[in-house]
C-alpha positions as CSV (number, residue, x, y, z in Angstrom):
1,X,-0.2,-17.1,10.2
2,X,1.0,-14.5,7.7
3,X,-1.2,-15.6,4.6
4,X,-4.4,-16.0,7.3
5,X,-4.3,-12.1,7.8
6,X,-3.1,-11.3,4.0
7,X,-6.4,-13.0,3.6
8,X,-8.8,-11.2,5.9
9,X,-7.1,-8.3,4.8
10,X,-8.1,-8.6,0.7
11,X,-12.2,-9.7,1.7
12,X,-11.3,-5.9,3.6
13,X,-10.2,-4.8,0.6
14,X,-12.7,-6.0,-1.5
15,X,-15.7,-4.8,0.5
16,X,-14.5,-1.6,0.1
17,X,-14.6,-1.6,-3.1
18,X,-17.2,0.3,-4.0
19,X,-16.7,3.0,-2.0
20,X,-12.8,3.7,-3.0
21,X,-12.1,6.0,-6.0
22,X,-11.0,4.9,-8.8
23,X,-7.6,6.2,-8.4
24,X,-7.0,4.7,-5.3
25,X,-8.3,1.3,-6.7
26,X,-5.9,0.6,-9.4
27,X,-3.1,1.7,-6.9
28,X,-4.4,-1.0,-4.6
29,X,-5.0,-3.1,-7.8
30,X,-1.3,-3.7,-8.0
31,X,-0.5,-4.7,-4.2
32,X,-3.0,-8.1,-4.5
33,X,-2.1,-9.2,-7.4
34,X,0.5,-10.8,-6.2
35,X,0.4,-14.2,-4.7
36,X,1.4,-14.7,-0.8
37,X,2.7,-12.4,1.2
38,X,6.1,-14.9,0.7
39,X,7.1,-13.4,-1.8
40,X,8.4,-10.5,-0.4
41,X,11.3,-9.9,-3.1
42,X,8.8,-9.2,-5.4
43,X,6.3,-7.2,-3.2
44,X,9.7,-5.0,-1.8
45,X,9.8,-3.4,-4.9
46,X,6.9,-3.8,-6.6
47,X,5.2,-1.5,-3.3
48,X,8.7,0.6,-3.4
49,X,7.2,1.6,-7.2
50,X,3.7,2.5,-6.4
51,X,5.3,4.1,-3.3
52,X,7.3,6.8,-6.1
53,X,4.0,6.6,-7.7
54,X,1.6,7.8,-5.0
55,X,4.4,10.7,-3.5
56,X,3.8,11.9,-7.3
57,X,0.3,11.7,-7.4
58,X,-1.0,12.5,-3.6
59,X,-3.2,15.7,-4.5
60,X,-4.1,15.9,-1.1
61,X,-2.2,16.3,2.3
62,X,-1.2,12.8,4.3
63,X,-2.7,13.3,7.5
64,X,-6.1,14.1,5.7
65,X,-6.1,11.4,3.4
66,X,-5.3,9.1,6.2
67,X,-8.2,10.3,7.7
68,X,-10.2,9.1,4.8
69,X,-12.0,6.3,6.2
70,X,-12.4,4.4,2.7
71,X,-8.7,4.7,2.3
72,X,-7.8,2.7,5.6
73,X,-5.8,0.0,3.7
74,X,-3.8,3.5,2.1
75,X,-1.4,2.1,5.8
76,X,-0.3,-0.9,4.7
77,X,1.3,1.3,1.5
78,X,2.3,4.7,4.0
79,X,4.0,2.2,6.9
80,X,6.1,0.8,3.7
81,X,6.9,4.1,2.3
82,X,8.3,5.1,5.6
83,X,10.4,1.5,6.5
84,X,12.2,2.5,2.5
85,X,12.8,5.9,3.6
86,X,14.7,4.8,6.4
87,X,16.6,1.2,4.5
88,X,17.7,4.6,1.5
89,X,19.0,6.9,4.5
90,X,20.8,3.5,6.7
91,X,22.2,2.1,3.1
92,X,23.4,5.9,2.0
93,X,25.1,5.8,5.0
């Protein structure tokens, strides 16, 4: 089930490629290079690294970026950043 969802997301991503800017395309391709969603031990550190890069490089406010129709795949990364923040808070206690 999870793999089917990932394939659908990848198909959507590749349909959106012509419409997204180069910086965002390079950012997302790093995630989709990983073969399977089952490899959480690999995906989580990469997403954590991407979240740090995104936080430093994002040119606009998050709300403005989220409403851009060509950046809907950003939601996956945004959600991961939220979870990582929560995990870091729990870990520091």
